[in-house]
ZAKE-820294 format. One record per residue: residue in three letters; x, y, z of N, C-alpha, C in turn. Coordinates in nm, 3 decimals. Example, Ala and Ser with C-alpha at 12.3 -4.5 7.8 and 13.67 -1.06 7.14 Angstrom:
{resn:ALA&n_c1:1.319&n_c2:-0.569&n_c3:0.780&ca_c1:1.230&ca_c2:-0.450&ca_c3:0.780&c_c1:1.320&c_c2:-0.330&c_c3:0.780}
{resn:SER&n_c1:1.285&n_c2:-0.225&n_c3:0.708&ca_c1:1.367&ca_c2:-0.106&ca_c3:0.714&c_c1:1.290&c_c2:0.003&c_c3:0.787}
***
This chain:
{resn:MET&n_c1:0.085&n_c2:-0.117&n_c3:0.000&ca_c1:0.000&ca_c2:0.000&ca_c3:0.000&c_c1:0.090&c_c2:0.123&c_c3:0.000}
{resn:PRO&n_c1:0.077&n_c2:0.214&n_c3:-0.097&ca_c1:0.169&ca_c2:0.325&ca_c3:-0.110&c_c1:0.155&c_c2:0.431&c_c3:-0.002}
{resn:GLN&n_c1:0.039&n_c2:0.444&n_c3:0.059&ca_c1:0.017&ca_c2:0.547&ca_c3:0.160&c_c1:0.101&c_c2:0.517&c_c3:0.284}
{resn:THR&n_c1:0.164&n_c2:0.621&n_c3:0.339&ca_c1:0.250&ca_c2:0.598&ca_c3:0.454&c_c1:0.200&c_c2:0.663&c_c3:0.581}
{resn:GLU&n_c1:0.095&n_c2:0.745&n_c3:0.574&ca_c1:0.042&ca_c2:0.807&ca_c3:0.695&c_c1:-0.105&c_c2:0.773&c_c3:0.711}
{resn:TYR&n_c1:-0.145&n_c2:0.759&n_c3:0.837&ca_c1:-0.285&ca_c2:0.727&ca_c3:0.870&c_c1:-0.329&c_c2:0.819&c_c3:0.983}
{resn:LYS&n_c1:-0.331&n_c2:0.948&n_c3:0.958&ca_c1:-0.363&ca_c2:1.044&ca_c3:1.063&c_c1:-0.505&c_c2:1.098&c_c3:1.054}
{resn:THR&n_c1:-0.556&n_c2:1.119&n_c3:0.935&ca_c1:-0.691&ca_c2:1.175&ca_c3:0.920&c_c1:-0.794&c_c2:1.063&c_c3:0.916}
{resn:PRO&n_c1:-0.919&n_c2:1.094&n_c3:0.949&ca_c1:-1.024&ca_c2:0.991&ca_c3:0.939&c_c1:-1.036&c_c2:0.933&c_c3:0.798}
{resn:GLU&n_c1:-1.016&n_c2:1.014&n_c3:0.696&ca_c1:-1.025&ca_c2:0.965&ca_c3:0.558&c_c1:-0.914&c_c2:0.865&c_c3:0.528}
{resn:GLN&n_c1:-0.791&n_c2:0.895&n_c3:0.573&ca_c1:-0.678&ca_c2:0.805&ca_c3:0.552&c_c1:-0.702&c_c2:0.671&c_c3:0.623}
{resn:LYS&n_c1:-0.752&n_c2:0.678&n_c3:0.746&ca_c1:-0.779&ca_c2:0.555&ca_c3:0.823&c_c1:-0.890&c_c2:0.474&c_c3:0.758}
{resn:LYS&n_c1:-0.996&n_c2:0.541&n_c3:0.713&ca_c1:-1.108&ca_c2:0.472&ca_c3:0.649&c_c1:-1.060&c_c2:0.400&c_c3:0.524}
{resn:LYS&n_c1:-0.980&n_c2:0.467&n_c3:0.445&ca_c1:-0.926&ca_c2:0.407&ca_c3:0.323&c_c1:-0.842&c_c2:0.283&c_c3:0.357}
{resn:PHE&n_c1:-0.760&n_c2:0.295&n_c3:0.460&ca_c1:-0.676&ca_c2:0.183&ca_c3:0.502&c_c1:-0.762&c_c2:0.064&c_c3:0.548}
{resn:TYR&n_c1:-0.859&n_c2:0.090&n_c3:0.637&ca_c1:-0.938&ca_c2:-0.020&ca_c3:0.694&c_c1:-1.035&c_c2:-0.083&c_c3:0.594}
{resn:HIS&n_c1:-1.059&n_c2:-0.017&n_c3:0.482&ca_c1:-1.141&ca_c2:-0.075&ca_c3:0.376&c_c1:-1.057&c_c2:-0.140&c_c3:0.266}
{resn:SER&n_c1:-0.925&n_c2:-0.135&n_c3:0.279&ca_c1:-0.838&ca_c2:-0.190&ca_c3:0.174&c_c1:-0.836&c_c2:-0.342&c_c3:0.178}
{resn:SER&n_c1:-0.812&n_c2:-0.402&n_c3:0.064&ca_c1:-0.805&ca_c2:-0.549&ca_c3:0.057&c_c1:-0.683&c_c2:-0.600&c_c3:0.134}
{resn:ALA&n_c1:-0.574&n_c2:-0.523&n_c3:0.135&ca_c1:-0.455&ca_c2:-0.565&ca_c3:0.209&c_c1:-0.487&c_c2:-0.580&c_c3:0.357}
{resn:TRP&n_c1:-0.560&n_c2:-0.483&n_c3:0.415&ca_c1:-0.598&ca_c2:-0.491&ca_c3:0.556&c_c1:-0.695&c_c2:-0.606&c_c3:0.580}
{resn:GLN&n_c1:-0.794&n_c2:-0.621&n_c3:0.494&ca_c1:-0.894&ca_c2:-0.726&ca_c3:0.512&c_c1:-0.829&c_c2:-0.865&c_c3:0.511}
{resn:GLU&n_c1:-0.733&n_c2:-0.885&n_c3:0.423&ca_c1:-0.663&ca_c2:-1.014&ca_c3:0.416&c_c1:-0.578&c_c2:-1.036&c_c3:0.541}
{resn:LEU&n_c1:-0.505&n_c2:-0.933&n_c3:0.584&ca_c1:-0.421&ca_c2:-0.947&ca_c3:0.703&c_c1:-0.505&c_c2:-0.966&c_c3:0.828}
{resn:ARG&n_c1:-0.617&n_c2:-0.895&n_c3:0.837&ca_c1:-0.710&ca_c2:-0.909&ca_c3:0.948&c_c1:-0.758&c_c2:-1.054&c_c3:0.960}
{resn:GLN&n_c1:-0.792&n_c2:-1.113&n_c3:0.847&ca_c1:-0.838&ca_c2:-1.252&ca_c3:0.846&c_c1:-0.727&c_c2:-1.346&c_c3:0.894}
{resn:LEU&n_c1:-0.604&n_c2:-1.321&n_c3:0.853&ca_c1:-0.491&ca_c2:-1.403&ca_c3:0.898&c_c1:-0.474&c_c2:-1.393&c_c3:1.050}
{resn:ALA&n_c1:-0.491&n_c2:-1.272&n_c3:1.105&ca_c1:-0.479&ca_c2:-1.254&ca_c3:1.250&c_c1:-0.589&c_c2:-1.330&c_c3:1.324}
{resn:LEU&n_c1:-0.711&n_c2:-1.323&n_c3:1.274&ca_c1:-0.822&ca_c2:-1.396&ca_c3:1.337&c_c1:-0.795&c_c2:-1.546&c_c3:1.335}
{resn:GLU&n_c1:-0.748&n_c2:-1.597&n_c3:1.222&ca_c1:-0.719&ca_c2:-1.741&ca_c3:1.212&c_c1:-0.605&c_c2:-1.779&c_c3:1.305}
{resn:ARG&n_c1:-0.499&n_c2:-1.698&n_c3:1.306&ca_c1:-0.385&ca_c2:-1.727&ca_c3:1.394&c_c1:-0.427&c_c2:-1.732&c_c3:1.540}
{resn:ASP&n_c1:-0.518&n_c2:-1.641&n_c3:1.579&ca_c1:-0.563&ca_c2:-1.633&ca_c3:1.719&c_c1:-0.684&c_c2:-1.723&c_c3:1.746}
{resn:ASN&n_c1:-0.717&n_c2:-1.809&n_c3:1.651&ca_c1:-0.825&ca_c2:-1.907&ca_c3:1.667&c_c1:-0.960&c_c2:-1.841&c_c3:1.695}
{resn:TYR&n_c1:-0.980&n_c2:-1.721&n_c3:1.641&ca_c1:-1.106&ca_c2:-1.646&ca_c3:1.659&c_c1:-1.141&c_c2:-1.630&c_c3:1.806}
{resn:GLU&n_c1:-1.039&n_c2:-1.603&n_c3:1.889&ca_c1:-1.058&ca_c2:-1.585&ca_c3:2.033&c_c1:-0.988&c_c2:-1.458&c_c3:2.078}
{resn:CYS&n_c1:-1.043&n_c2:-1.392&n_c3:2.179&ca_c1:-0.982&ca_c2:-1.271&ca_c3:2.236&c_c1:-0.855&c_c2:-1.310&c_c3:2.312}
{resn:GLU&n_c1:-0.745&n_c2:-1.246&n_c3:2.274&ca_c1:-0.617&ca_c2:-1.276&ca_c3:2.338&c_c1:-0.611&c_c2:-1.225&c_c3:2.482}
{resn:TRP&n_c1:-0.675&n_c2:-1.112&n_c3:2.511&ca_c1:-0.676&ca_c2:-1.057&ca_c3:2.647&c_c1:-0.753&c_c2:-1.151&c_c3:2.739}
{resn:CYS&n_c1:-0.869&n_c2:-1.198&n_c3:2.692&ca_c1:-0.947&ca_c2:-1.294&ca_c3:2.772&c_c1:-0.864&c_c2:-1.419&c_c3:2.800}
{resn:LYS&n_c1:-0.791&n_c2:-1.467&n_c3:2.699&ca_c1:-0.706&ca_c2:-1.586&ca_c3:2.719&c_c1:-0.606&c_c2:-1.563&c_c3:2.830}
{resn:ARG&n_c1:-0.544&n_c2:-1.443&n_c3:2.832&ca_c1:-0.445&ca_c2:-1.413&ca_c3:2.936&c_c1:-0.509&c_c2:-1.414&c_c3:3.075}
{resn:GLU&n_c1:-0.640&n_c2:-1.388&n_c3:3.082&ca_c1:-0.713&ca_c2:-1.390&ca_c3:3.209&c_c1:-0.773&c_c2:-1.527&c_c3:3.239}
{resn:GLY&n_c1:-0.747&n_c2:-1.625&n_c3:3.152&ca_c1:-0.800&ca_c2:-1.759&ca_c3:3.173&c_c1:-0.945&c_c2:-1.774&c_c3:3.130}
{resn:LYS&n_c1:-0.993&n_c2:-1.682&n_c3:3.045&ca_c1:-1.131&ca_c2:-1.686&ca_c3:2.997&c_c1:-1.130&c_c2:-1.713&c_c3:2.847}
{resn:VAL&n_c1:-1.248&n_c2:-1.733&n_c3:2.792&ca_c1:-1.260&ca_c2:-1.755&ca_c3:2.648&c_c1:-1.373&c_c2:-1.669&c_c3:2.594}
{resn:THR&n_c1:-1.344&n_c2:-1.588&n_c3:2.494&ca_c1:-1.445&ca_c2:-1.514&ca_c3:2.419&c_c1:-1.422&c_c2:-1.544&c_c3:2.273}
{resn:VAL&n_c1:-1.520&n_c2:-1.603&n_c3:2.208&ca_c1:-1.506&ca_c2:-1.643&ca_c3:2.068&c_c1:-1.597&c_c2:-1.557&c_c3:1.980}
{resn:ASP&n_c1:-1.573&n_c2:-1.563&n_c3:1.851&ca_c1:-1.649&ca_c2:-1.486&ca_c3:1.754&c_c1:-1.792&c_c2:-1.537&c_c3:1.746}
{resn:SER&n_c1:-1.883&n_c2:-1.448&n_c3:1.706&ca_c1:-2.023&ca_c2:-1.487&ca_c3:1.688&c_c1:-2.040&c_c2:-1.563&c_c3:1.557}
{resn:VAL&n_c1:-2.154&n_c2:-1.627&n_c3:1.542&ca_c1:-2.186&ca_c2:-1.702&ca_c3:1.421&c_c1:-2.295&c_c2:-1.625&c_c3:1.347}
{resn:LYS&n_c1:-2.277&n_c2:-1.609&n_c3:1.218&ca_c1:-2.375&ca_c2:-1.538&ca_c3:1.135&c_c1:-2.503&c_c2:-1.621&c_c3:1.126}
{resn:GLU&n_c1:-2.616&n_c2:-1.558&n_c3:1.160&ca_c1:-2.746&ca_c2:-1.623&ca_c3:1.149&c_c1:-2.815&c_c2:-1.574&c_c3:1.023}
{resn:GLU&n_c1:-2.883&n_c2:-1.664&n_c3:0.954&ca_c1:-2.953&ca_c2:-1.632&ca_c3:0.830&c_c1:-3.054&c_c2:-1.519&c_c3:0.853}
{resn:GLY&n_c1:-3.046&n_c2:-1.416&n_c3:0.769&ca_c1:-3.141&ca_c2:-1.306&ca_c3:0.777&c_c1:-3.111&c_c2:-1.202&c_c3:0.882}
{resn:LYS&n_c1:-3.001&n_c2:-1.217&n_c3:0.955&ca_c1:-2.963&ca_c2:-1.120&ca_c3:1.059&c_c1:-2.822&c_c2:-1.070&c_c3:1.034}
{resn:ARG&n_c1:-2.795&n_c2:-0.949&n_c3:1.085&ca_c1:-2.658&ca_c2:-0.897&ca_c3:1.079&c_c1:-2.572&c_c2:-0.975&c_c3:1.179}
{resn:LYS&n_c1:-2.448&n_c2:-0.999&n_c3:1.141&ca_c1:-2.357&ca_c2:-1.069&ca_c3:1.230&c_c1:-2.318&c_c2:-0.976&c_c3:1.345}
{resn:GLU&n_c1:-2.331&n_c2:-1.025&n_c3:1.467&ca_c1:-2.293&ca_c2:-0.946&ca_c3:1.584&c_c1:-2.140&c_c2:-0.933&c_c3:1.589}
{resn:ILE&n_c1:-2.093&n_c2:-0.812&n_c3:1.611&ca_c1:-1.948&ca_c2:-0.791&ca_c3:1.621&c_c1:-1.905&c_c2:-0.824&c_c3:1.764}
{resn:VAL&n_c1:-1.824&n_c2:-0.928&n_c3:1.775&ca_c1:-1.774&ca_c2:-0.972&ca_c3:1.905&c_c1:-1.624&c_c2:-0.948&c_c3:1.914}
{resn:LEU&n_c1:-1.553&n_c2:-0.964&n_c3:1.802&ca_c1:-1.407&ca_c2:-0.953&ca_c3:1.800&c_c1:-1.360&c_c2:-0.841&c_c3:1.707}
{resn:ASN&n_c1:-1.252&n_c2:-0.776&n_c3:1.749&ca_c1:-1.182&ca_c2:-0.678&ca_c3:1.666&c_c1:-1.038&c_c2:-0.723&c_c3:1.652}
{resn:VAL&n_c1:-0.976&n_c2:-0.685&n_c3:1.542&ca_c1:-0.832&ca_c2:-0.705&ca_c3:1.528&c_c1:-0.768&c_c2:-0.570&c_c3:1.554}
{resn:ASP&n_c1:-0.685&n_c2:-0.564&n_c3:1.657&ca_c1:-0.627&ca_c2:-0.439&ca_c3:1.704&c_c1:-0.479&c_c2:-0.431&c_c3:1.674}
{resn:HIS&n_c1:-0.433&n_c2:-0.310&n_c3:1.642&ca_c1:-0.289&ca_c2:-0.285&ca_c3:1.627&c_c1:-0.230&c_c2:-0.265&c_c3:1.767}
{resn:LYS&n_c1:-0.130&n_c2:-0.342&n_c3:1.802&ca_c1:-0.062&ca_c2:-0.324&ca_c3:1.931&c_c1:0.004&c_c2:-0.187&c_c3:1.935}
{resn:TYR&n_c1:0.068&n_c2:-0.149&n_c3:1.826&ca_c1:0.127&ca_c2:-0.016&ca_c3:1.810&c_c1:0.043&c_c2:0.056&c_c3:1.706}
{resn:SER&n_c1:-0.013&n_c2:0.171&n_c3:1.742&ca_c1:-0.111&ca_c2:0.239&ca_c3:1.658&c_c1:-0.054&c_c2:0.277&c_c3:1.521}
{resn:ILE&n_c1:-0.143&n_c2:0.277&n_c3:1.423&ca_c1:-0.101&ca_c2:0.310&ca_c3:1.287&c_c1:-0.073&c_c2:0.461&c_c3:1.273}
{resn:GLU&n_c1:-0.126&n_c2:0.541&n_c3:1.364&ca_c1:-0.098&ca_c2:0.684&ca_c3:1.359&c_c1:0.049&c_c2:0.713&c_c3:1.387}
{resn:GLN&n_c1:0.105&n_c2:0.649&n_c3:1.489&ca_c1:0.244&ca_c2:0.671&ca_c3:1.525&c_c1:0.342&c_c2:0.574&c_c3:1.459}
{resn:TYR&n_c1:0.297&n_c2:0.454&n_c3:1.429&ca_c1:0.384&ca_c2:0.350&ca_c3:1.374&c_c1:0.328&c_c2:0.300&c_c3:1.241}
{resn:HIS&n_c1:0.315&n_c2:0.392&n_c3:1.145&ca_c1:0.254&ca_c2:0.356&ca_c3:1.017&c_c1:0.327&c_c2:0.243&c_c3:0.946}
{resn:GLN&n_c1:0.457&n_c2:0.227&n_c3:0.972&ca_c1:0.533&ca_c2:0.120&ca_c3:0.907&c_c1:0.491&c_c2:-0.019&c_c3:0.957}
{resn:LEU&n_c1:0.420&n_c2:-0.025&n_c3:1.070&ca_c1:0.373&ca_c2:-0.153&ca_c3:1.126&c_c1:0.227&c_c2:-0.181&c_c3:1.094}
{resn:ALA&n_c1:0.164&n_c2:-0.098&n_c3:1.013&ca_c1:0.021&ca_c2:-0.110&ca_c3:0.985&c_c1:-0.015&c_c2:-0.245&c_c3:0.925}
{resn:LEU&n_c1:0.072&n_c2:-0.300&n_c3:0.842&ca_c1:0.043&ca_c2:-0.428&ca_c3:0.776&c_c1:0.141&c_c2:-0.538&c_c3:0.818}
{resn:VAL&n_c1:0.178&n_c2:-0.536&n_c3:0.947&ca_c1:0.267&ca_c2:-0.638&ca_c3:1.002&c_c1:0.184&c_c2:-0.727&c_c3:1.094}
{resn:LEU&n_c1:0.176&n_c2:-0.855&n_c3:1.061&ca_c1:0.092&ca_c2:-0.949&ca_c3:1.136&c_c1:0.129&c_c2:-0.954&c_c3:1.284}
{resn:ASP&n_c1:0.257&n_c2:-0.947&n_c3:1.316&ca_c1:0.300&ca_c2:-0.953&ca_c3:1.457&c_c1:0.257&c_c2:-0.831&c_c3:1.537}
{resn:ASN&n_c1:0.211&n_c2:-0.726&n_c3:1.469&ca_c1:0.163&ca_c2:-0.606&ca_c3:1.538&c_c1:0.012&c_c2:-0.613&c_c3:1.564}
{resn:LEU&n_c1:-0.050&n_c2:-0.725&n_c3:1.534&ca_c1:-0.195&ca_c2:-0.738&ca_c3:1.548&c_c1:-0.231&c_c2:-0.840&c_c3:1.655}
{resn:GLU&n_c1:-0.342&n_c2:-0.814&n_c3:1.723&ca_c1:-0.396&ca_c2:-0.914&ca_c3:1.815&c_c1:-0.548&c_c2:-0.904&c_c3:1.812}
{resn:THR&n_c1:-0.612&n_c2:-1.018&n_c3:1.829&ca_c1:-0.757&ca_c2:-1.025&ca_c3:1.831&c_c1:-0.805&c_c2:-0.993&c_c3:1.972}
{resn:LEU&n_c1:-0.898&n_c2:-0.897&n_c3:1.981&ca_c1:-0.955&ca_c2:-0.859&ca_c3:2.110&c_c1:-1.108&c_c2:-0.858&c_c3:2.099}
{resn:CYS&n_c1:-1.174&n_c2:-0.895&n_c3:2.209&ca_c1:-1.319&ca_c2:-0.880&ca_c3:2.211&c_c1:-1.352&c_c2:-0.731&c_c3:2.217}
{resn:VAL&n_c1:-1.474&n_c2:-0.697&n_c3:2.186&ca_c1:-1.515&ca_c2:-0.557&ca_c3:2.184&c_c1:-1.490&c_c2:-0.491&c_c3:2.320}
{resn:TYR&n_c1:-1.522&n_c2:-0.562&n_c3:2.429&ca_c1:-1.502&ca_c2:-0.506&ca_c3:2.563&c_c1:-1.356&c_c2:-0.470&c_c3:2.587}
{resn:HIS&n_c1:-1.265&n_c2:-0.565&n_c3:2.563&ca_c1:-1.124&ca_c2:-0.538&ca_c3:2.591&c_c1:-1.064&c_c2:-0.437&c_c3:2.491}
{resn:HIS&n_c1:-1.115&n_c2:-0.434&n_c3:2.369&ca_c1:-1.071&ca_c2:-0.332&ca_c3:2.273&c_c1:-1.109&c_c2:-0.193&c_c3:2.326}
{resn:ASN&n_c1:-1.230&n_c2:-0.182&n_c3:2.380&ca_c1:-1.273&ca_c2:-0.054&ca_c3:2.436&c_c1:-1.195&c_c2:-0.017&c_c3:2.561}
{resn:VAL&n_c1:-1.162&n_c2:-0.116&n_c3:2.645&ca_c1:-1.079&ca_c2:-0.090&ca_c3:2.763&c_c1:-0.944&c_c2:-0.035&c_c3:2.719}
{resn:LYS&n_c1:-0.883&n_c2:-0.100&n_c3:2.621&ca_c1:-0.752&ca_c2:-0.057&ca_c3:2.573&c_c1:-0.756&c_c2:0.085&c_c3:2.517}
{resn:LYS&n_c1:-0.864&n_c2:0.119&n_c3:2.449&ca_c1:-0.877&ca_c2:0.251&ca_c3:2.388&c_c1:-0.930&c_c2:0.356&c_c3:2.487}
{resn:GLY&n_c1:-0.955&n_c2:0.316&n_c3:2.612&ca_c1:-1.000&ca_c2:0.410&ca_c3:2.713&c_c1:-1.146&c_c2:0.448&c_c3:2.701}
{resn:ARG&n_c1:-1.226&n_c2:0.359&n_c3:2.646&ca_c1:-1.369&ca_c2:0.388&ca_c3:2.627&c_c1:-1.457&c_c2:0.327&c_c3:2.736}
{resn:ILE&n_c1:-1.398&n_c2:0.258&n_c3:2.833&ca_c1:-1.472&ca_c2:0.198&ca_c3:2.944&c_c1:-1.427&c_c2:0.269&c_c3:3.071}
{resn:PHE&n_c1:-1.522&n_c2:0.319&n_c3:3.144&ca_c1:-1.490&ca_c2:0.392&ca_c3:3.266&c_c1:-1.550&c_c2:0.320&c_c3:3.385}
{resn:LYS&n_c1:-1.470&n_c2:0.308&n_c3:3.491&ca_c1:-1.521&ca_c2:0.247&ca_c3:3.614&c_c1:-1.602&c_c2:0.351&c_c3:3.689}
{resn:ARG&n_c1:-1.706&n_c2:0.305&n_c3:3.757&ca_c1:-1.787&ca_c2:0.398&ca_c3:3.837&c_c1:-1.706&c_c2:0.443&c_c3:3.957}
{resn:LYS&n_c1:-1.711&n_c2:0.571&n_c3:3.982&ca_c1:-1.643&ca_c2:0.626&ca_c3:4.098&c_c1:-1.725&c_c2:0.599&c_c3:4.224}
{resn:LYS&n_c1:-1.655&n_c2:0.573&n_c3:4.332&ca_c1:-1.723&ca_c2:0.558&ca_c3:4.460&c_c1:-1.760&c_c2:0.698&c_c3:4.509}
{resn:PRO&n_c1:-1.874&n_c2:0.711&n_c3:4.576&ca_c1:-1.910&ca_c2:0.842&ca_c3:4.628&c_c1:-1.809&c_c2:0.888&c_c3:4.733}
{resn:LYS&n_c1:-1.794&n_c2:1.021&n_c3:4.746&ca_c1:-1.698&ca_c2:1.074&ca_c3:4.844&c_c1:-1.740&c_c2:1.038&c_c3:4.986}
{resn:TRP&n_c1:-1.869&n_c2:1.030&n_c3:5.009&ca_c1:-1.920&ca_c2:0.990&ca_c3:5.139&c_c1:-2.049&c_c2:0.913&c_c3:5.120}
{resn:ASP&n_c1:-2.085&n_c2:0.841&n_c3:5.220&ca_c1:-2.206&ca_c2:0.760&ca_c3:5.215&c_c1:-2.291&c_c2:0.796&c_c3:5.336}
{resn:ASP&n_c1:-2.396&n_c2:0.876&n_c3:5.315&ca_c1:-2.481&ca_c2:0.923&ca_c3:5.426&c_c1:-2.560&c_c2:0.810&c_c3:5.488}
{resn:GLU&n_c1:-2.571&n_c2:0.697&n_c3:5.423&ca_c1:-2.650&ca_c2:0.588&ca_c3:5.475&c_c1:-2.580&c_c2:0.513&c_c3:5.587}
{resn:ARG&n_c1:-2.446&n_c2:0.524&n_c3:5.590&ca_c1:-2.373&ca_c2:0.452&ca_c3:5.695&c_c1:-2.356&c_c2:0.541&c_c3:5.817}
{resn:TRP&n_c1:-2.389&n_c2:0.488&n_c3:5.937&ca_c1:-2.382&ca_c2:0.568&ca_c3:6.058&c_c1:-2.272&c_c2:0.522&c_c3:6.144}
***
């Protein structure tokens, strides 16, 4: 792929829709046995969903770049830079999951 930067939304969209990415993504899923690698490290198993006739396939797994394509564009199409993550752990990694804060005080306890 001749493009060397993936900083704008348009550049990223073009990259993620490319056949080179789609093929590499499939290789990563197969290598990781369609299971979340983070869940495996925790002793759990999260596998990909199965497409049901007449329904959209539920997205359970993402293929994530360990080193982001924005900063490490040279690793964008390197299989060793990819890992399969479930949607939950992908969101945790990207900082999209927030833990609930405990209240500063609890008036119910005397």
